[in-house]
N, C-alpha and C positions, 0 to 999 in steps of 0.2 A: 408587450405582454398582453395576452388576450384576457377578456373579462367575461365570465358566464352570467347570463341573465336568464333564469329559468332553464329551459332546455336549449337556448340559443347561445352560441359563443361569439362574442364580439371581438373582432380583430383590430379595428381602427383605434389608434391611440388617442384620438381626439374625442371619442365617444365618452359622454359623462353619465347619461341616464336616459330614461324614456318613460312615457305614460301611454295611455290608450291611443292617442292620435298625434303624439309629438316625440321628436328625438332631440335630446339636449346635448350640445357639443361645447367644446372649449370656445371662448370668445376670442376675437382678434386682439383685444387689449387684455393685459394681464389682470386676472381676478374677475373676469367677466364670463358670461355664458351666452351661447346663441341657440335659440330654439327654432327647429324646423317643424312647422305644423302641416298636417296632411288632412284632406277632406274626409277620408275614411280610414279606419284602422287597417284595412287590407292594403291600402296604398303605403302606409307607413311600414308594414311588414315586408312588402315587396321591395321597397327602397333599402330597408335594413339588410335584407338577404342579398341584394345586388351590390351593396357597398360596405356597410358596417361589419358584416360577418365574413368578408372576403379579404384575402391578403392583397387583393387588387383594390383596396379601399381608396387608393389614390385616383381611381376613376371618378370618385365623388368630387364635384367641382369645389365644394367648400373645403374638403380635406386637402385638395391641391393648393388652394389659396393659403391655408394655414401652414402647410409644409414649406411653401416658398417663403413665407414670412419668417418661419423658424430658421430656414437656411440663411436668409439675409441677416437675421439677428445674430446667429452663431458666427457667421463670417465677419460681421461688424465687431463682435466681441473679440474674435481672434485677431483681427487687424488692429484693434485697440491695444490688445495685450502685446502684439508684436511691436507696435509703435512704442509702447511704454518700455519694452525690453530693449529696443534699439536706443531709446533716449537714455536708459540707464547705462547701457554699454558705452555710449558716447560720453556720458558724465564721468564714468569710471576711467575712460581713456584720458579725458581732460585732467582729472585728478592725478592720474599717473604721470601725465606730462608735466603737470605743475610740480609734483614731488621731484621728478627728475631735474626740472629746471632749478628748483630750490637746492637740490643736492649739488648741482653743478656750481650754483652761486655760493653755496656754503664753503666751497674750497677757498673762497676769498673772504670768508667771515673772520671775525676777530679771534685769532688763536695763534699767538706768536710762535709757540714751539712747533706746532704743526707746520706753520708757514715757513719758518726758518729751516727746519730739518728736511722739508720736502723740496727745497729749492735745488736747482741744478748744482751738483757738487763740482768743485773745481776740477778741471781736467788737467792732471799731471801724469808724467810718465810713470812715476813710482813714488811711494812714501819715502823711500830712501833718498831719492833725488831732491824731493821737497825739503826734507830735513837738512840735507847738505847746504841747500841754497839759503834756507832761513838762518842756519848757524853762521854761514858766510856773511850775511847781511847784518846780523846782530853783533857779530864780532868786530864789525867795522874793518874787516880785512886784517885783523890782528888776532892774537890768541884769545880764546874764550874759555874760561874755566867755570864749571858748574858743579856744585856739591851734589853727590849722588842722593843723599838723604833729602836735600832740598828739592831735587828733581822728582823723587818719589812722592813727596808731600804735594808738590804742584800737580802731578798726574792724578792724585786722589781728588783734588779740589776742582780741577778744570778739564774741559774738553775744548778742542780746537775745531771750529767749523770754517769752511771756506765756500764762498759763493762767487760767481763770476759776474762782473759788471758787463752787461751785454752791450752797453754803449761804447765803453773804452776797451773792452776785452780783458781788463785787468782782473786779477784775483783779489778778493776782499776777505781778509781773515779776521775772525773775532773769537774771543774766548767766551766759553759758557761756564758760569758758576754752577757746578753740579748740585751743591747743597741747596741753593736758592732757586735753581731752575731759571737762571737769568743770564741774558747776554750782556757782556761788559761793553755796551755801546750806549752812551748816554742819550744820543739823539733817538735811537731806536726805542730806548726805554721810555722816553717822553711820548713817543707815538703809542706805545703800549698803554701808558697811563691814560692818555687821551681816549683810547678805545674803551677802557674800563669806565671812564666818566660818561661816555656816550651811551654805553649799555645801561647805566643807571638812569641817565637823563631820559632815555627813550625806553624805559622799562615796559615790557609787554609788546614791544614792536621789534621786528627783525632789523638788525644792523649788520651791514656788510662792509668790508674794508679791504683795501689793497694799497700797495705803495711801490715806489721805485727808489733806489739809492742813487744819489748824485754825487760825484766826486767834488770835493771842495775846490772851487775855482782858484786858479793861480793869480798872481799879482796883476797880470796884464789882461785877465779875462773879465768880462762883464757879468758880475754875479747875478744881478737882477734879471738879465736877459736869459741866463742859463736856467734860473728857477722858473721863469715864465714859460720857457720851452718845456720844462719838466712837468709843469701844471697841465699843459695841453696834452701831454702824453698820458698822464694819469686819468684825466677826464675821459679821454678816448678809451683807455683800458677799462675804466669803470663801466662805461655804457656798453662796451662790447661784451661784458660779462653776462649780460641779461638779454633775453629775447625782447624784440621791439615792443610786443604787446604789454610787457611788464614795466617798461620804463616810466609810463605815466603814473604808476603806483608807487614810484620811488622819488625821494628827494635827495639830490646829490650835493655834496660839500667837498672842499679840498682844504688841506692844511699842510704847512711847512714846519718841519722840526729841525732847527738849525742853531741851537743855543750852545752847542759844544763842538769840540774838535771831532774830526772824522766825517764820514759820509753824511750828506744832507738827506733827510728822509722827506720825500714829497708824497703825500698820501691822499687817496680818495675815500669817501664814505658814502654809502647809500642807505638811507633810512626809509623803512616802510611807512607810507602815509597812513593816517588814521582813516 
């Protein structure tokens, strides 16, 4: 923007003011001024006409210096803002990655219903074939009589879930008490209670969990060796759930639930460190 001084129009943006033999310009440092003094008023007017009042004011050595400094400062400011923006983007990407990792890990968090219902369902040819086979087994190869009313009452109270034991390939069936939202599996229920206790004990910290079912060993099998092998499996399973950089932030534990008949539950727990 040009500035008029008397009948003269000043074009140079660095021009601040003048008197008889001096021209006052912006200083190099913010908030300062620089004065150019001339021997005679005519010299000042000539200089002003040649530089201050022309669009070619950049021919002025001092204006050129100031313009270069301003260019450097503006670019430094731009680079600073660009760097800050890149850092912010990087931070948001890291936060997004952290959320995605947590979401993946949350699949293993303590939530028995989600965990049980999302397990791989038993692979059978048809419900009809499964029903026939179970009736055959329950009847002990003899006649099996069931009251229709008793069956209706049973269906109101219970659901049947089936998961596959990936080690033995066998199907494992459990009943779910609909009213209490509870699996009729005492070892699993002990695991669930332990999960609840840990959530209370480590209140305010994230707790993750997972488990494997182990078939009850036969009379000739080494029970301790089987459980020891299962512990190795769950430890590996637990650590593979998380990215390597997060492992140092977690404390791992394992636990065996084997006080009742049915599958042994061997579980891992990961607790967020303080």
